[in-house]
Every structure is written in C-alpha cells, then in structure tokens.
C-alpha positions, -999 to 999 in steps of 0.1 A, spaced: 0 -2 -1 16 32 -9 17 62 13 -19 84 14 -5 115 24 25 134 7 48 162 16 44 200 5 69 227 0 78 239 32 85 277 41 116 291 46 107 297 84 80 277 106 63 282 135 63 263 161 30 261 187 26 244 222 -4 220 220 -15 214 258 -24 177 259 -58 174 286 -61 139 298 -87 119 279 -101 120 247 -104 154 242 -63 156 244 -61 128 217 -82 145 193 -69 180 199 -35 164 188 -48 143 163 -65 175 145 -29 195 145 -5 165 136 -18 162 101 -12 197 88 24 192 110 31 163 90 21 176 56 36 209 62 10 230 54 3 236 93 30 246 120 52 224 138 36 210 169 50 204 209 26 185 224 28 200 263 12 175 293 -11 192 315 4 181 347 23 186 370 26 222 369 65 224 376 72 199 347 54 216 324 71 245 333 104 230 321 94 217 296 80 249 281 115 266 291 131 238 270 111 241 240 105 278 240 77 275 213 62 309 195 92 326 211 109 349 180 138 347 200 143 313 193 130 304 156 128 267 150 159 250 143 147 238 106 114 240 89 113 204 84 110 198 118 73 184 127 68 176 162 92 190 196 87 160 219 97 162 253 116 133 269 100 123 305 126 138 325 125 115 351 164 117 365 168 157 354 158 186 333 135 173 301 149 172 265 133 185 234 138 164 205 133 177 171 113 152 150 113 161 111 82 149 85 106 124 70 118 107 100 80 104 116 68 92 85 97 68 76 92 54 106 55 45 99 63 34 68 86 10 79 66 -4 109 37 -9 83 61 -27 59 67 -55 88 34 -55 106 6 -42 76 -4 -9 70 -43 -19 73 -52 -15 108 -73 -2 136 -54 14 166 -63 15 199 -48 47 218 -42 37 253 -8 57 261 -5 95 266 1 112 231 27 138 245 48 108 250 66 96 217 49 58 220 13 77 221 23 102 197 37 72 171 4 54 171 -17 88 158 13 91 131 6 55 118 -28 60 119 -25 95 97 3 82 73 -17 47 63 -50 66 67 -62 40 95 -91 47 121 -86 47 159 -103 42 190 -94 56 224 -96 44 257 -109 68 281 -82 61 306 -56 78 281 -32 105 300 -45 95 332 -84 105 327 -91 77 346 -71 48 360 -60 20 335 -85 -11 340 -89 -43 323 -127 -36 320 -126 -2 307 -98 -14 281 -120 -46 273 -148 -22 268 -128 1 244 -115 -32 227 -150 -43 219 -158 -12 204 -129 -15 181 -139 -51 170 -174 -42 160 -159 -17 139 -135 -37 126 -162 -64 119 -176 -39 94 -144 -31 76 -123 -58 85 -92 -39 95 -67 -57 123 -67 -44 159 -36 -30 172 -24 -13 203 8 0 220 9 -6 259 35 -6 289 45 -34 308 24 -21 336 -10 -22 316 -3 -55 302 1 -69 337 -31 -55 351 -46 -70 322 -33 -105 327 -41 -100 366 -77 -94 353 -80 -127 342 -106 -137 315 -118 -101 306 -79 -86 302 -68 -120 285 -98 -121 258 -91 -82 254 -56 -90 243 -60 -120 223 -86 -97 199 -53 -78 187 -29 -87 157 -2 -66 175 2 -58 210 33 -35 213 51 -38 247 73 -8 255 86 21 271 101 -2 302 113 -34 300 91 -63 294 96 -92 322 102 -128 305 75 -141 331 53 -119 317 62 -124 278 60 -161 284 23 -156 300 13 -136 270 24 -161 244 11 -190 263 -22 -176 262 -17 -170 225 -14 -131 223 7 -114 194 30 -93 216 60 -75 203 87 -60 226 94 -26 214 127 -5 218 136 30 208 132 64 225 119 98 213 157 105 193 144 77 174 108 81 168 100 56 197 101 21 185 130 13 157 137 -23 171 111 -51 173 120 -83 189 154 -76 183 152 -69 146 150 -32 135 132 -15 112 141 -9 74 162 21 74 174 19 106 209 8 114 220 -7 148 258 -6 160 278 -12 191 311 3 204 331 -30 207 351 -45 180 338 -81 181 299 -78 177 293 -105 201 307 -84 229 287 -61 247 291 -23 240 269 10 240 241 8 217 242 35 186 212 43 162 217 56 128 193 58 99 157 76 87 141 78 121 171 93 133 160 130 152 173 162 141 191 169 174 179 184 206 162 219 206 183 250 215 209 223 229 240 221 202 258 213 232 239 179 234 240 174 199 277 175 197 280 146 225 246 125 216 248 125 176 283 119 163 290 108 129 252 110 120 246 84 146 227 87 182 248 75 210 224 59 234 230 52 268 221 18 264 242 -12 266 235 -46 247 246 -72 225 239 -87 190 234 -124 189 246 -147 155 209 -141 140 216 -102 143 189 -96 168 199 -62 194 195 -75 231 197 -47 253 214 -54 288 210 -20 304 219 17 308 252 31 306 241 60 335 229 26 357 264 16 361 277 15 395 313 10 411 311 -15 439 343 -17 452 363 -8 418 340 -34 401 316 -16 373 279 -32 377 253 -24 354 222 -23 372 200 -31 343 218 -62 335 210 -73 373 175 -64 368 171 -86 335 184 -116 356 159 -108 384 129 -104 358 135 -139 346 125 -157 381 89 -169 373 77 -154 405 88 -121 401 65 -96 378 85 -64 380 118 -52 398 137 -21 401 173 -21 409 190 10 425 219 25 441 227 35 473 260 52 487 280 36 508 313 51 523 328 14 523 320 3 489 314 34 471 277 22 461 254 -9 466 226 -19 449 193 -27 463 164 -45 444 126 -36 448 108 -66 439 71 -71 428 56 -107 434 35 -127 413 23 -147 443 15 -131 475 20 -164 492 57 -167 484 87 -175 503 102 -142 503 131 -155 524 136 -183 501 129 -161 470 157 -135 481 180 -165 484 175 -175 449 178 -139 435 211 -135 453 223 -170 438 212 -160 405 227 -127 403 264 -141 418 263 -171 395 259 -147 363 273 -115 371 296 -118 402 291 -108 439 297 -72 433 263 -71 416 244 -88 441 216 -71 455 225 -63 493 189 -61 506 159 -70 486 125 -48 495 91 -69 483 63 -40 471 29 -40 459 38 -19 431 67 2 415 65 41 415 60 47 377 60 78 353 29 83 330 54 74 306 54 39 316 91 40 331 100 35 365 102 69 386 139 59 399 145 92 415 115 85 437 125 50 443 163 63 454 145 89 475 126 60 490 158 38 491 171 65 515 141 68 533 136 32 541 173 27 554 172 57 575 137 45 590 153 13 598 124 0 571 153 -18 551 186 -30 564 215 -10 555 231 -29 526 267 -22 539 261 -45 567 251 -72 548 284 -80 533 
C-alpha cells in the first residue's frame, strides 16, 4: 500500500506552537487535529505539552520555547518537538522531522501491515502514544481511544475490554486488524484481571510492549495465551520504537561500541528515523549525535542472528568496590524468575564500597516465601554477574513508582530507598556483606 499523504513544499520559516494535551479523549483528538497539518507541512510544527504537574510543564516550556521569536525553529522540516520524560533531570526537547516520523510509520507498516485499527491507550504527549497517531495518519487508519488515556481515569481491564469491543465491532464492518501499544504495567493489570483482560488482548494482531523492560515471565504468559506480543525498543530520538523483537526496522542501523559485535557495548542508532537533534541544545547534539548516529545510554549485544538484546543503561553503571555493575543487567536476571512480575534495582551510596545495589521486587504470587526467593535472587545474580552485582537488600512492594510514560520513577525510588534505610524499614546494604 502506498503512502496516502505526501509532503508539501515547506516555507523558509515555520512556527512552533505548544499544544496542551488534556487527559482523556479530548487531548488525543486535539493532537490528532493538528498532527496532520504538521506532518504535511501545511500547518505549524507542534509541541505536545502535558497538562500537569505544573513544575514539569514549566520545565518543558522552558526547554522548547514555543512561539518565541527570539528562538526560531531550527529547521522548517521539523514537524514535532517531543519532550522526554525528564525522570532523572531536566527534560530535553527532541526535534523530529516529517521525513523521520513518516519513515518510521512506513517501515512499521511494511513489517506489520499498513491496514489497521489502533487503540490509543498511552499518553500522546510521549513518543509511544504519539507514534500511534502518526502511523494512523500516514496509512489512513482509524483509531479508538481508551477513556483512561493520559491519566483521565485509572487504567483498568474492564474499561480496556469495553474499548476493545468497540474496536472489534468497527472492524467487523471493514475487516481491519486491531493493534495497540501498551506499557508492561498496563499489560500486567490485564493479565491479573484474568479472562476479561486476556480475551481483550487476544483480539489484537499486534500488542506492542515498550517504554520499559518487559519481564520474561510476562512474555511467557502472554505467548501461552496466544497473545501476539511484540517487544519494542526505541526512544524519542528514534521516533519511538525502531527495533521490534530484536530486529531493527528497515532503514534503521544498529551498531555497538565494541570491535567484536558479540561483546556487549554501547548501542548506536542511525538511519531514516533519527531525530534532527535537540531543541536549543547544540551542546547536547555534539555529544549525542556523532557521525549521523545517536549515541544511546544503553548497553546491548547482537546475537548470531543479528538480533539486539538490550542489557541495561550506561548511566545505571555503578562502581561497587572498584567493580563496574550494570543495574539493568541485574534487573534482567531477576525478571527471569517465574515468581517475579516486576523489579527495579537502584543504588545507594556507601562509605566503604562506594555504591551498593538494592532491589525492589513485585511478586506475581502473594504467598511466595520471600526469604527463599531472596536467596534465589542473590544466588542467580552472583552466578551470572558476580558478587559485586548481588543486591545487598531486597524489598518487596505491591507496585513500583511509575511515570506516566510507563517507566519506573527511579528518582522517587532512590529517595524511597534512602528513607527506608534511615527509618530502619530496610537493612543498610553495607551490613549485609
């Protein structure tokens, strides 16, 4: 199927406008109404802005500077300026061109099909939710909107199932397959709900799971129920997902910083879906976009089939007694345990060791023997990574603190860890040597 929309000639200068995104259907429809003109070049470039919290909104506006004559848009080819979550610092504003966004949608369609009816269930001011609308526009696809989107109400299996039924009835008329993009937290709630959530997920020809690591037990459960889950890897700087189930989209190139591709290394991404840089931050461009490739903060490896395996983040590498430990790699090992539904490993400062890892764990079974499970976790990490990476303390919680992007709020979790230790709710990890 050929692209249904073409780009018009762009003016020499182009406005950049802020588009506030209210929670719920109205926010999605508002972005959808201005996205088409932005992508076709007939309207201004847009910067989707969340409605809250106020402090974050202020930081995003300061980074983007929309409608500010003193800070014109870097290029008339830019269609969208998408802010990052800013979970560990000030948000960055990513410059996304029409060509990059359309190329991403076209490559996705070439692999998974251009005929689809999407269900929008993720915030559209973040790249994952926004790309659902971009794909819909490029291929002329209709979409349904889950009422919970953007935090309008808590995401629930009952509401999602009702939205799915609306999509099913519409597709019974035109025959379009259903697709949806979700974060692992949403998927976990659907699985926990039993048949209501599982049957809803089984209605989709593609269930994208992204924005955060998908636990292996969750993937096993989804596949055992015949659910067509696809694991997505990408970021705002790559127009969202650019690697699916380990395989890069057409036009996307993945390389590692190591001489031997079999060795783990820093992931670099280049190709047609790459961002044009950061808004008003040439200093960041100079260190992030080198030789037309994005230098990510992720560590990965390529297997013999050329599939990418993401192991963790460079900025989550800590020094434990002089030994480098990738917290993401520790999390990956823990996630493979069948009794664990989610985990986050953070570090705390230690005068003797420099830093020490502690784990916050959500179990899939409330009756699990936590003492035995902790022993199994420590043994597995010690065997595969070494003693330095073994969590010194393990806390069991009902859920992890999350950002609305679907990622773990690691800043909040680090603060919680410090408080837990200070209040005696968690043993100081330095005592567990």
